[in-house]
N, CA, C and O atoms as a printed pandas DataFrame, in Angstrom:
     atom_number atom_name residue_name chain_id  residue_number  x_coord  y_coord  z_coord
0              1         N          MET        A               1  -13.565  -13.358  -71.709
1              2        CA          MET        A               1  -14.496  -11.821  -71.745
2              3         C          MET        A               1  -14.639  -11.235  -70.395
3              4         O          MET        A               1  -14.323  -10.136  -69.941
4              5         N          ARG        A               2  -15.330  -12.514  -69.764
5              6        CA          ARG        A               2  -15.606  -12.057  -68.159
6              7         C          ARG        A               2  -14.503  -11.208  -67.458
7              8         O          ARG        A               2  -14.448  -10.044  -67.059
8              9         N          LEU        A               3  -13.519  -12.428  -67.474
9             10        CA          LEU        A               3  -12.510  -12.202  -66.762
10            11         C          LEU        A               3  -11.587  -11.065  -67.082
11            12         O          LEU        A               3  -11.003  -10.461  -66.182
12            13         N          ALA        A               4  -11.452  -10.778  -68.285
13            14        CA          ALA        A               4  -10.690   -9.529  -68.907
14            15         C          ALA        A               4  -11.508   -8.077  -68.207
15            16         O          ALA        A               4  -10.860   -7.096  -67.842
16            17         N          ILE        A               5  -12.892   -8.156  -68.117
17            18        CA          ILE        A               5  -13.221   -7.314  -67.779
18            19         C          ILE        A               5  -13.459   -6.945  -66.642
19            20         O          ILE        A               5  -13.937   -5.826  -66.456
20            21         N          VAL        A               6  -13.169   -7.843  -65.546
21            22        CA          VAL        A               6  -13.290   -7.771  -64.184
22            23         C          VAL        A               6  -11.513   -7.354  -63.921
23            24         O          VAL        A               6  -11.117   -6.412  -63.235
24            25         N          GLY        A               7  -10.625   -8.364  -64.690
25            26        CA          GLY        A               7   -9.249   -7.802  -64.515
26            27         C          GLY        A               7   -9.024   -6.215  -65.011
27            28         O          GLY        A               7   -8.130   -5.555  -64.480
28            29         N          LEU        A               8  -10.048   -5.515  -66.269
29            30        CA          LEU        A               8   -9.525   -4.277  -66.092
30            31         C          LEU        A               8  -10.121   -3.505  -65.459
31            32         O          LEU        A               8   -9.669   -2.364  -65.566
32            33         N          ALA        A               9  -11.734   -3.700  -64.240
33            34        CA          ALA        A               9  -11.869   -3.195  -63.440
34            35         C          ALA        A               9  -10.929   -2.969  -62.210
35            36         O          ALA        A               9  -10.589   -1.881  -61.746
36            37         N          LEU        A              10  -10.644   -3.986  -61.857
37            38        CA          LEU        A              10   -9.336   -4.060  -61.136
38            39         C          LEU        A              10   -8.728   -3.313  -60.480
39            40         O          LEU        A              10   -8.636   -2.835  -59.350
40            41         N          LEU        A              11   -7.958   -3.308  -62.310
41            42        CA          LEU        A              11   -6.869   -2.316  -62.514
42            43         C          LEU        A              11   -7.432   -0.978  -62.473
43            44         O          LEU        A              11   -6.588   -0.209  -62.013
44            45         N          ALA        A              12   -8.213   -0.555  -62.686
45            46        CA          ALA        A              12   -8.635    0.777  -63.007
46            47         C          ALA        A              12   -9.177    1.217  -61.471
47            48         O          ALA        A              12   -9.224    2.414  -61.189
48            49         N          ALA        A              13   -9.501    0.400  -60.691
49            50        CA          ALA        A              13   -9.621    0.804  -59.309
50            51         C          ALA        A              13   -8.940    0.690  -58.405
51            52         O          ALA        A              13   -9.300    0.985  -57.266
52            53         N          ALA        A              14   -7.581    0.149  -58.757
53            54        CA          ALA        A              14   -5.997    0.407  -57.995
54            55         C          ALA        A              14   -5.123    1.794  -58.615
55            56         O          ALA        A              14   -4.367    2.490  -57.937
56            57         N          CYS        A              15   -5.409    1.971  -59.931
57            58        CA          CYS        A              15   -4.812    3.110  -60.182
58            59         C          CYS        A              15   -5.474    4.790  -59.753
59            60         O          CYS        A              15   -4.881    5.817  -59.424
60            61         N          GLY        A              16   -7.327    4.411  -59.984
61            62        CA          GLY        A              16   -7.579    5.947  -59.729
62            63         C          GLY        A              16   -7.687    5.935  -58.270
63            64         O          GLY        A              16   -7.976    7.054  -57.847
64            65         N          GLY        A              17   -7.540    4.968  -57.273
65            66        CA          GLY        A              17   -7.452    5.596  -56.068
66            67         C          GLY        A              17   -6.302    5.617  -55.362
67            68         O          GLY        A              17   -6.137    5.080  -54.266
68            69         N          LYS        A              18   -5.352    6.350  -56.097
69            70        CA          LYS        A              18   -4.217    6.610  -55.088
70            71         C          LYS        A              18   -4.233    7.991  -54.528
71            72         O          LYS        A              18   -3.229    8.221  -53.853
72            73         N          ALA        A              19   -4.833    8.689  -54.587
73            74        CA          ALA        A              19   -5.230   10.534  -54.362
74            75         C          ALA        A              19   -5.851    9.555  -52.939
75            76         O          ALA        A              19   -5.187    9.592  -51.903
76            77         N          GLU        A              20   -6.872    8.887  -52.979
77            78        CA          GLU        A              20   -7.727    8.563  -51.913
78            79         C          GLU        A              20   -6.763    7.889  -50.688
79            80         O          GLU        A              20   -6.587    8.366  -49.567
80            81         N          ARG        A              21   -6.202    6.657  -51.231
81            82        CA          ARG        A              21   -5.091    6.245  -50.867
82            83         C          ARG        A              21   -4.474    6.666  -49.564
83            84         O          ARG        A              21   -4.690    6.356  -48.393
84            85         N          ALA        A              22   -3.456    7.645  -50.288
85            86        CA          ALA        A              22   -2.980    8.718  -49.730
86            87         C          ALA        A              22   -3.251    9.552  -48.560
87            88         O          ALA        A              22   -2.460    9.906  -47.686
88            89         N          GLU        A              23   -4.954    9.901  -48.732
89            90        CA          GLU        A              23   -5.433   10.912  -48.054
90            91         C          GLU        A              23   -5.610    9.733  -46.517
91            92         O          GLU        A              23   -5.268    9.959  -45.356
92            93         N          ALA        A              24   -6.289    8.443  -47.127
93            94        CA          ALA        A              24   -6.190    7.558  -45.747
94            95         C          ALA        A              24   -5.178    7.032  -45.153
95            96         O          ALA        A              24   -5.337    6.718  -43.973
96            97         N          ASP        A              25   -3.885    6.792  -45.784
97            98        CA          ASP        A              25   -2.637    6.789  -45.101
98            99         C          ASP        A              25   -2.450    8.083  -44.291
99           100         O          ASP        A              25   -1.942    7.869  -43.190
100          101         N          ALA        A              26   -2.669    9.092  -44.497
101          102        CA          ALA        A              26   -1.937   10.679  -43.739
102          103         C          ALA        A              26   -3.042   10.513  -42.936
103          104         O          ALA        A              26   -2.766   11.118  -41.900
104          105         N          ASN        A              27   -4.226    9.994  -42.829
105          106        CA          ASN        A              27   -4.827   10.273  -41.453
106          107         C          ASN        A              27   -4.805    9.055  -40.645
107          108         O          ASN        A              27   -5.127    9.170  -39.462
108          109         N          ALA        A              28   -4.491    7.956  -41.077
109          110        CA          ALA        A              28   -4.032    6.939  -40.536
110          111         C          ALA        A              28   -2.884    6.832  -39.698
111          112         O          ALA        A              28   -2.602    5.967  -38.869
112          113         N          ALA        A              29   -2.187    7.995  -40.100
113          114        CA          ALA        A              29   -0.557    8.305  -39.738
114          115         C          ALA        A              29   -0.645    8.504  -37.948
115          116         O          ALA        A              29    0.065    7.943  -37.113
116          117         N          GLY        A              30   -1.931    9.639  -37.682
117          118        CA          GLY        A              30   -2.072   10.668  -36.636
118          119         C          GLY        A              30   -2.967    9.406  -35.900
119          120         O          GLY        A              30   -2.923    9.579  -34.682
120          121         N          PHE        A              31   -3.526    8.556  -36.151
121          122        CA          PHE        A              31   -4.048    7.770  -35.427
122          123         C          PHE        A              31   -3.649    6.680  -34.362
123          124         O          PHE        A              31   -2.936    5.710  -34.617
124          125         N          VAL        A              32   -4.349    7.045  -32.809
125          126        CA          VAL        A              32   -3.792    6.325  -32.033
126          127         C          VAL        A              32   -5.122    5.463  -31.536
127          128         O          VAL        A              32   -6.210    6.013  -31.370
128          129         N          PRO        A              33   -4.882    3.918  -31.302
129          130        CA          PRO        A              33   -5.833    3.305  -30.975
130          131         C          PRO        A              33   -6.522    3.041  -29.866
131          132         O          PRO        A              33   -5.762    2.586  -29.012
132          133         N          PRO        A              34   -7.630    3.125  -29.496
133          134        CA          PRO        A              34   -8.173    3.028  -28.029
134          135         C          PRO        A              34   -7.619    2.201  -27.510
135          136         O          PRO        A              34   -7.135    1.237  -28.101
136          137         N          SER        A              35   -7.553    2.441  -25.989
137          138        CA          SER        A              35   -6.807    1.227  -25.033
138          139         C          SER        A              35   -7.696    1.231  -24.097
139          140         O          SER        A              35   -8.252    2.201  -23.581
140          141         N          VAL        A              36   -7.852   -0.149  -23.837
141          142        CA          VAL        A              36   -8.659   -0.397  -22.214
142          143         C          VAL        A              36   -7.789   -0.978  -21.419
143          144         O          VAL        A              36   -7.046   -1.899  -21.759
144          145         N          THR        A              37   -7.859   -0.306  -19.980
145          146        CA          THR        A              37   -6.684   -1.295  -19.178
146          147         C          THR        A              37   -7.473   -1.708  -17.908
147          148         O          THR        A              37   -7.939   -0.848  -17.161
148          149         N          SER        A              38   -7.631   -3.182  -17.648
149          150        CA          SER        A              38   -8.757   -3.457  -16.428
150          151         C          SER        A              38   -7.621   -3.043  -15.510
151          152         O          SER        A              38   -6.414   -2.823  -15.605
152          153         N          ARG        A              39   -8.846   -3.039  -14.300
153          154        CA          ARG        A              39   -8.290   -2.788  -12.633
154          155         C          ARG        A              39   -7.095   -3.781  -12.443
155          156         O          ARG        A              39   -6.072   -3.287  -11.969
156          157         N          ILE        A              40   -7.084   -5.155  -12.757
157          158        CA          ILE        A              40   -6.253   -6.134  -12.640
158          159         C          ILE        A              40   -4.926   -5.704  -12.980
159          160         O          ILE        A              40   -3.976   -5.806  -12.204
160          161         N          ASP        A              41   -4.855   -5.221  -14.147
161          162        CA          ASP        A              41   -3.750   -4.884  -15.160
162          163         C          ASP        A              41   -3.317   -3.830  -14.532
163          164         O          ASP        A              41   -2.355   -4.140  -13.829
164          165         N          TYR        A              42   -3.582   -2.742  -14.463
165          166        CA          TYR        A              42   -3.085   -1.556  -13.422
166          167         C          TYR        A              42   -3.067   -1.479  -12.416
167          168         O          TYR        A              42   -2.997   -0.349  -11.933
168          169         N          GLY        A              43   -3.122   -2.694  -11.507
169          170        CA          GLY        A              43   -2.500   -3.070  -10.253
170          171         C          GLY        A              43   -1.625   -3.755  -10.172
171          172         O          GLY        A              43   -1.033   -3.761   -9.093
172          173         N          THR        A              44   -1.169   -4.594  -11.212
173          174        CA          THR        A              44   -0.185   -5.121  -11.494
174          175         C          THR        A              44    0.952   -4.354  -11.927
175          176         O          THR        A              44    2.074   -4.538  -11.456
176          177         N          ARG        A              45    0.622   -3.270  -13.047
177          178        CA          ARG        A              45    1.479   -2.354  -13.504
178          179         C          ARG        A              45    1.993   -1.769  -12.391
179          180         O          ARG        A              45    3.189   -1.906  -12.137
180          181         N          GLN        A              46    1.182   -1.058  -11.596
181          182        CA          GLN        A              46    1.605   -0.105  -10.294
182          183         C          GLN        A              46    2.386   -1.083   -9.078
183          184         O          GLN        A              46    2.892   -0.551   -8.090
184          185         N          GLU        A              47    2.403   -2.120   -9.228
185          186        CA          GLU        A              47    3.174   -3.516   -8.120
186          187         C          GLU        A              47    4.587   -3.070   -8.789
187          188         O          GLU        A              47    5.389   -2.476   -8.068
188          189         N          ARG        A              48    4.921   -3.343  -10.171
189          190        CA          ARG        A              48    5.933   -3.331  -11.039
190          191         C          ARG        A              48    6.689   -2.117  -11.049
191          192         O          ARG        A              48    7.905   -2.059  -11.233
192          193         N          ARG        A              49    5.806   -1.002  -10.815
193          194        CA          ARG        A              49    6.668    0.250  -11.027
194          195         C          ARG        A              49    7.007    0.778   -9.395
195          196         O          ARG        A              49    7.785    1.684   -9.097
196          197         N          PHE        A              50    6.364    0.118   -8.648
197          198        CA          PHE        A              50    6.789    0.328   -7.120
198          199         C          PHE        A              50    8.205   -0.203   -6.929
199          200         O          PHE        A              50    9.113    0.499   -6.483
200          201         N          GLU        A              51    8.383   -1.801   -7.379
201          202        CA          GLU        A              51    9.703   -2.539   -7.208
202          203         C          GLU        A              51   10.582   -1.884   -7.504
203          204         O          GLU        A              51   11.611   -1.855   -6.829
204          205         N          ARG        A              52   10.365   -0.964   -8.932
205          206        CA          ARG        A              52   11.009   -0.561   -9.824
206          207         C          ARG        A              52   12.241    0.641   -8.981
207          208         O          ARG        A              52   13.468    0.695   -8.901
208          209         N          LEU        A              53   10.968    1.557   -8.419
209          210        CA          LEU        A              53   11.473    2.596   -7.685
210          211         C          LEU        A              53   12.147    2.359   -6.458
211          212         O          LEU        A              53   13.100    3.020   -6.046
212          213         N          ASP        A              54   11.449    1.081   -5.709
213          214        CA          ASP        A              54   12.023    0.867   -4.546
214          215         C          ASP        A              54   13.661    0.026   -4.781
215          216         O          ASP        A              54   13.853   -1.127   -5.167
216          217         N          LYS        A              55   14.460    0.853   -4.473
217          218        CA          LYS        A              55   15.923    0.399   -5.496
218          219         C          LYS        A              55   16.662   -0.289   -4.080
219          220         O          LYS        A              55   17.633   -1.006   -4.323
220          221         N          ASP        A              56   16.371   -0.165   -2.977
221          222        CA          ASP        A              56   16.862   -1.425   -2.265
222          223         C          ASP        A              56   16.436   -2.432   -1.551
223          224         O          ASP        A              56   16.849   -3.288   -0.768
224          225         N          GLY        A              57   15.148   -1.939   -2.238
225          226        CA          GLY        A              57   14.216   -3.429   -2.088
226          227         C          GLY        A              57   13.712   -3.742   -0.297
227          228         O          GLY        A              57   13.728   -4.804    0.327
228          229         N          ASP        A              58   13.386   -2.665    0.047
229          230        CA          ASP        A              58   13.315   -2.798    1.311
230          231         C          ASP        A              58   11.424   -2.746    1.723
231          232         O          ASP        A              58   10.881   -2.698    2.826
232          233         N          GLY        A              59   10.896   -2.776    0.509
233          234        CA          GLY        A              59    9.301   -2.158    0.728
234          235         C          GLY        A              59    9.078   -0.810    1.321
235          236         O          GLY        A              59    8.082   -0.486    1.968
236          237         N          VAL        A              60   10.215    0.026    1.006
237          238        CA          VAL        A              60    9.329    1.025    1.485
238          239         C          VAL        A              60   10.028    2.121    0.661
239          240         O          VAL        A              60   11.256    2.085    0.585
240          241         N          LEU        A              61    9.301    3.143    0.009
241          242        CA          LEU        A              61   10.222    4.645   -0.949
242          243         C          LEU        A              61   10.518    5.183   -0.181
243          244         O          LEU        A              61    9.656    5.812    0.433
244          245         N          ALA        A              62   12.039    5.261    0.278
245          246        CA          ALA        A              62   12.419    6.833    0.792
246          247         C          ALA        A              62   12.798    7.904    0.048
247          248         O          ALA        A              62   13.478    7.809   -0.974
248          249         N          ALA        A              63   12.282    9.196    0.639
249          250        CA          ALA        A              63   12.661   10.473   -1.098
250          251         C          ALA        A              63   13.836   10.348   -2.032
251          252         O          ALA        A              63   13.913   10.770   -3.186
252          253         N          ALA        A              64   14.742    9.691   -1.327
253          254        CA          ALA        A              64   15.542    9.465   -2.316
254          255         C          ALA        A              64   15.597    8.349   -3.180
255          256         O          ALA        A              64   16.628    8.116   -3.811
256          257         N          GLU        A              65   14.813    7.792   -3.254
257          258        CA          GLU        A              65   14.237    6.842   -4.013
258          259         C          GLU        A              65   13.237    7.224   -5.291
259          260         O          GLU        A              65   13.236    6.680   -6.395
260          261         N          LEU        A              66   12.447    8.236   -4.862
261          262        CA          LEU        A              66   11.580    8.583   -5.606
262          263         C          LEU        A              66   12.202    9.513   -6.815
263          264         O          LEU        A              66   13.188   10.149   -6.444
264          265         N          PRO        A              67   11.889    9.679   -7.936
265          266        CA          PRO        A              67   11.945   10.102   -9.348
266          267         C          PRO        A              67   12.226   11.416   -9.148
267          268         O          PRO        A              67   13.190   11.891   -9.747
268          269         N          ARG        A              68   11.471   12.208   -8.310
269          270        CA          ARG        A              68   11.033   13.300   -8.100
270          271         C          ARG        A              68   10.563   14.078   -7.193
271          272         O          ARG        A              68    9.392   13.700   -7.145
272          273         N          ALA        A              69   10.658   14.830   -6.509
273          274        CA          ALA        A              69    9.466   15.184   -5.577
274          275         C          ALA        A              69    8.161   15.640   -5.949
275          276         O          ALA        A              69    7.734   16.789   -5.835
276          277         N          THR        A              70    7.480   14.494   -6.467
277          278        CA          THR        A              70    6.214   14.263   -7.328
278          279         C          THR        A              70    4.955   14.907   -6.164
279          280         O          THR        A              70    4.470   14.116   -5.355
280          281         N          PRO        A              71    4.656   15.876   -6.172
281          282        CA          PRO        A              71    3.542   15.889   -5.434
282          283         C          PRO        A              71    2.150   14.650   -5.248
283          284         O          PRO        A              71    1.436   14.473   -4.261
284          285         N          ARG        A              72    2.137   14.236   -6.029
285          286        CA          ARG        A              72    1.013   13.304   -6.243
286          287         C          ARG        A              72    1.733   11.989   -5.394
287          288         O          ARG        A              72    1.205   11.538   -4.378
288          289         N          LEU        A              73    3.085   11.410   -5.988
289          290        CA          LEU        A              73    3.523   10.456   -5.300
290          291         C          LEU        A              73    4.042   10.942   -3.556
291          292         O          LEU        A              73    4.941   10.358   -2.952
292          293         N          LEU        A              74    3.298   12.028   -3.031
293          294        CA          LEU        A              74    4.002   12.290   -2.052
294          295         C          LEU        A              74    2.898   12.230   -1.154
295          296         O          LEU        A              74    3.029   12.080    0.060
296          297         N          LEU        A              75    1.607   12.370   -1.859
297          298        CA          LEU        A              75    0.367   12.756   -1.521
298          299         C          LEU        A              75    0.236   10.976   -0.419
299          300         O          LEU        A              75   -0.342   10.814    0.656
300          301         N          LEU        A              76    0.926   10.070   -1.157
301          302        CA          LEU        A              76    0.507    8.535   -0.858
302          303         C          LEU        A              76    0.956    8.247    0.517
303          304         O          LEU        A              76    0.532    7.271    1.135
304          305         N          ASP        A              77    2.043    9.316    1.138
305          306        CA          ASP        A              77    2.210    8.949    2.755
306          307         C          ASP        A              77    1.452    9.444    3.547
307          308         O          ASP        A              77    1.467   10.535    4.117
308          309         N          ARG        A              78    0.496    8.267    3.591
309          310        CA          ARG        A              78   -0.758    8.835    4.508
310          311         C          ARG        A              78   -0.314    8.742    5.950
311          312         O          ARG        A              78   -1.302    9.010    6.634
312          313         N          ASN        A              79    0.886    8.443    6.835
313          314        CA          ASN        A              79    1.067    8.919    7.938
314          315         C          ASN        A              79    2.196    9.607    8.071
315          316         O          ASN        A              79    2.844    9.428    9.102
316          317         N          GLY        A              80    2.616   10.414    7.201
317          318        CA          GLY        A              80    3.354   11.613    7.083
318          319         C          GLY        A              80    4.696   11.065    7.659
319          320         O          GLY        A              80    5.288   11.796    8.452
320          321         N          ASP        A              81    5.217    9.897    7.353
321          322        CA          ASP        A              81    6.506    9.698    7.978
322          323         C          ASP        A              81    7.593    9.737    6.809
323          324         O          ASP        A              81    8.593    9.021    6.853
324          325         N          GLY        A              82    7.335   10.609    5.774
325          326        CA          GLY        A              82    8.331   10.956    4.745
326          327         C          GLY        A              82    8.678    9.513    4.189
327          328         O          GLY        A              82    9.746    9.436    3.582
328          329         N          GLU        A              83    8.027    8.516    4.297
329          330        CA          GLU        A              83    7.987    7.358    3.236
330          331         C          GLU        A              83    6.856    6.778    3.196
331          332         O          GLU        A              83    6.001    6.882    4.075
332          333         N          ILE        A              84    6.705    5.769    1.635
333          334        CA          ILE        A              84    5.749    5.085    0.809
334          335         C          ILE        A              84    6.135    4.091    1.192
335          336         O          ILE        A              84    7.330    3.822    1.068
336          337         N          THR        A              85    5.202    3.163    1.818
337          338        CA          THR        A              85    5.153    1.957    2.122
338          339         C          THR        A              85    4.653    1.562    0.833
339          340         O          THR        A              85    4.408    2.369   -0.063
340          341         N          SER        A              86    4.446   -0.143    0.708
341          342        CA          SER        A              86    4.417   -0.940   -0.173
342          343         C          SER        A              86    2.676   -1.017   -0.625
343          344         O          SER        A              86    2.241   -1.102   -1.774
344          345         N          SER        A              87    1.745   -0.949    0.865
345          346        CA          SER        A              87    0.720   -1.048    0.843
346          347         C          SER        A              87   -0.068    0.590    0.804
347          348         O          SER        A              87   -1.269    0.676    0.551
348          349         N          GLU        A              88    0.736    1.751    1.071
349          350        CA          GLU        A              88    0.097    3.086    1.047
350          351         C          GLU        A              88    0.268    3.296   -0.099
351          352         O          GLU        A              88   -0.509    4.188   -0.438
352          353         N          PHE        A              89    1.387    2.677   -1.616
353          354        CA          PHE        A              89    1.551    2.804   -2.821
354          355         C          PHE        A              89    0.604    2.327   -3.659
355          356         O          PHE        A              89    0.145    3.082   -4.516
356          357         N          SER        A              90    0.048    0.676   -3.523
357          358        CA          SER        A              90   -1.242    0.520   -3.940
358          359         C          SER        A              90   -2.248    1.143   -3.330
359          360         O          SER        A              90   -2.865    1.698   -4.239
360          361         N          GLU        A              91   -2.662    1.324   -2.525
361          362        CA          GLU        A              91   -3.966    1.822   -1.816
362          363         C          GLU        A              91   -3.907    3.292   -3.041
363          364         O          GLU        A              91   -4.526    3.388   -4.101
364          365         N          GLY        A              92   -2.992    4.235   -2.449
365          366        CA          GLY        A              92   -3.227    5.292   -3.282
366          367         C          GLY        A              92   -3.335    4.967   -4.988
367          368         O          GLY        A              92   -4.183    5.670   -5.538
368          369         N          GLN        A              93   -2.921    4.426   -5.502
369          370        CA          GLN        A              93   -2.609    4.172   -7.004
370          371         C          GLN        A              93   -4.088    3.315   -7.371
371          372         O          GLN        A              93   -4.804    3.787   -8.254
372          373         N          MET        A              94   -4.382    2.430   -6.876
373          374        CA          MET        A              94   -6.015    2.090   -6.839
374          375         C          MET        A              94   -6.885    2.920   -6.615
375          376         O          MET        A              94   -7.908    2.742   -7.277
376          377         N          ASN        A              95   -6.893    4.158   -5.628
377          378        CA          ASN        A              95   -7.970    5.107   -5.428
378          379         C          ASN        A              95   -8.043    6.023   -6.460
379          380         O          ASN        A              95   -9.021    6.651   -6.862
380          381         N          ARG        A              96   -6.538    6.030   -6.964
381          382        CA          ARG        A              96   -6.192    6.724   -8.313
382          383         C          ARG        A              96   -7.098    6.268   -9.655
383          384         O          ARG        A              96   -7.717    7.064  -10.361
384          385         N          PHE        A              97   -7.037    4.735   -9.863
385          386        CA          PHE        A              97   -7.487    4.238  -10.635
386          387         C          PHE        A              97   -9.246    4.463  -11.025
387          388         O          PHE        A              97   -9.858    4.787  -12.043
388          389         N          ASP        A              98   -9.670    4.060   -9.476
389          390        CA          ASP        A              98  -11.094    4.102   -9.118
390          391         C          ASP        A              98  -11.477    5.563   -9.134
391          392         O          ASP        A              98  -12.685    5.578   -8.896
392          393         N          ALA        A              99  -11.139    6.522   -9.262
393          394        CA          ALA        A              99  -11.201    8.054   -9.734
394          395         C          ALA        A              99  -11.240    8.362  -10.785
395          396         O          ALA        A              99  -12.158    9.117  -11.104
396          397         N          MET        A             100  -10.451    8.007  -11.621
397          398        CA          MET        A             100  -10.357    7.531  -13.289
398          399         C          MET        A             100  -11.257    6.880  -14.014
399          400         O          MET        A             100  -11.373    7.018  -15.232
400          401         N          ASP        A             101  -11.960    6.116  -13.293
401          402        CA          ASP        A             101  -12.783    5.235  -13.944
402          403         C          ASP        A             101  -14.031    6.119  -13.912
403          404         O          ASP        A             101  -14.504    6.252  -12.783
404          405         N          LEU        A             102  -14.574    6.659  -14.753
405          406        CA          LEU        A             102  -15.955    7.608  -14.519
406          407         C          LEU        A             102  -16.959    7.051  -14.620
407          408         O          LEU        A             102  -17.917    7.540  -14.021
408          409         N          ASN        A             103  -17.189    5.613  -15.536
409          410        CA          ASN        A             103  -18.384    4.626  -15.324
410          411         C          ASN        A             103  -18.444    3.864  -14.204
411          412         O          ASN        A             103  -19.500    3.434  -13.740
412          413         N          LYS        A             104  -17.081    3.624  -13.620
413          414        CA          LYS        A             104  -17.297    2.786  -12.738
414          415         C          LYS        A             104  -17.578    0.802  -13.244
415          416         O          LYS        A             104  -18.192   -0.151  -12.762
416          417         N          ASP        A             105  -16.847    1.014  -14.250
417          418        CA          ASP        A             105  -17.016   -0.586  -14.899
418          419         C          ASP        A             105  -15.950   -1.429  -14.325
419          420         O          ASP        A             105  -16.089   -2.649  -14.240
420          421         N          GLY        A             106  -14.712   -0.708  -13.864
421          422        CA          GLY        A             106  -13.970   -1.585  -13.821
422          423         C          GLY        A             106  -12.730   -1.810  -14.664
423          424         O          GLY        A             106  -11.905   -2.723  -14.633
424          425         N          THR        A             107  -12.837   -0.546  -15.557
425          426        CA          THR        A             107  -11.967   -0.544  -16.779
426          427         C          THR        A             107  -11.590    0.925  -17.080
427          428         O          THR        A             107  -12.429    1.804  -16.879
428          429         N          LEU        A             108  -10.278    1.244  -17.587
429          430        CA          LEU        A             108   -9.811    2.635  -18.255
430          431         C          LEU        A             108  -10.031    2.542  -19.436
431          432         O          LEU        A             108   -9.684    1.592  -20.138
432          433         N          THR        A             109  -10.617    3.487  -19.787
433          434        CA          THR        A             109  -10.285    3.524  -21.251
434          435         C          THR        A             109   -9.430    5.003  -21.644
435          436         O          THR        A             109   -9.104    5.893  -20.859
436          437         N          SER        A             110   -9.219    4.937  -22.964
437          438        CA          SER        A             110   -8.317    6.592  -23.218
438          439         C          SER        A             110   -9.110    7.489  -23.005
439          440         O          SER        A             110   -8.909    8.551  -22.415
440          441         N          ASP        A             111  -10.300    6.997  -23.602
441          442        CA          ASP        A             111  -11.485    8.861  -23.323
442          443         C          ASP        A             111  -11.128    9.358  -21.452
443          444         O          ASP        A             111  -10.839   10.496  -21.079
444          445         N          GLU        A             112  -11.278    8.013  -20.484
445          446        CA          GLU        A             112  -11.414    8.530  -19.395
446          447         C          GLU        A             112  -10.180    9.074  -18.721
447          448         O          GLU        A             112  -10.173    9.946  -17.853
448          449         N          ARG        A             113   -8.765    8.228  -19.409
449          450        CA          ARG        A             113   -7.415    8.642  -19.049
450          451         C          ARG        A             113   -7.514   10.111  -19.308
451          452         O          ARG        A             113   -7.362   10.924  -18.397
452          453         N          VAL        A             114   -7.830   10.544  -20.842
453          454        CA          VAL        A             114   -7.919   12.051  -20.847
454          455         C          VAL        A             114   -8.933   13.075  -20.300
455          456         O          VAL        A             114   -8.638   14.270  -20.288
456          457         N          GLU        A             115  -10.028   12.665  -19.883
457          458        CA          GLU        A             115  -10.766   13.496  -18.922
458          459         C          GLU        A             115  -10.016   14.133  -17.746
459          460         O          GLU        A             115   -9.906   15.302  -17.375
460          461         N          ALA        A             116   -9.282   12.343  -17.037
461          462        CA          ALA        A             116   -8.737   12.652  -15.981
462          463         C          ALA        A             116   -7.046   13.464  -15.784
463          464         O          ALA        A             116   -6.452   13.788  -14.755
464          465         N          ARG        A             117   -6.750   13.560  -16.881
465          466        CA          ARG        A             117   -5.358   14.500  -17.096
466          467         C          ARG        A             117   -6.091   15.946  -17.169
467          468         O          ARG        A             117   -5.471   16.962  -16.855
468          469         N          GLU        A             118   -7.101   15.978  -17.491
469          470        CA          GLU        A             118   -7.548   17.518  -18.110
470          471         C          GLU        A             118   -8.550   18.034  -16.768
471          472         O          GLU        A             118   -9.332   18.977  -16.885
472          473         N          GLU        A             119   -8.374   17.225  -15.451
473          474        CA          GLU        A             119   -9.169   17.735  -14.301
474          475         C          GLU        A             119   -8.192   18.478  -13.486
475          476         O          GLU        A             119   -8.549   19.029  -12.445
């Protein structure tokens, strides 16, 4: 008898919650989980990005290798010679990380990225 009552309770819960489940599924569809990126992971990602951009593999990004005349990338050319070296790129990108890391804990959260984009 006890087993029958538990079974009926489970069946009722499963049938009666369709609207609630549909609402939860709709809410979950737009959910973007928070992300956290460490300074090391960010630096590694930027090194790989530099290598992809450096089409001729000479360790320097010439204007022709840049995807477009992005002002932010052009600012990385500290000595103004029209080329971005690997060290200029790395230092510039890590400075960007440090600026986005608002609480200075060595990680970037989704919220910190959003705030940095809004500035």
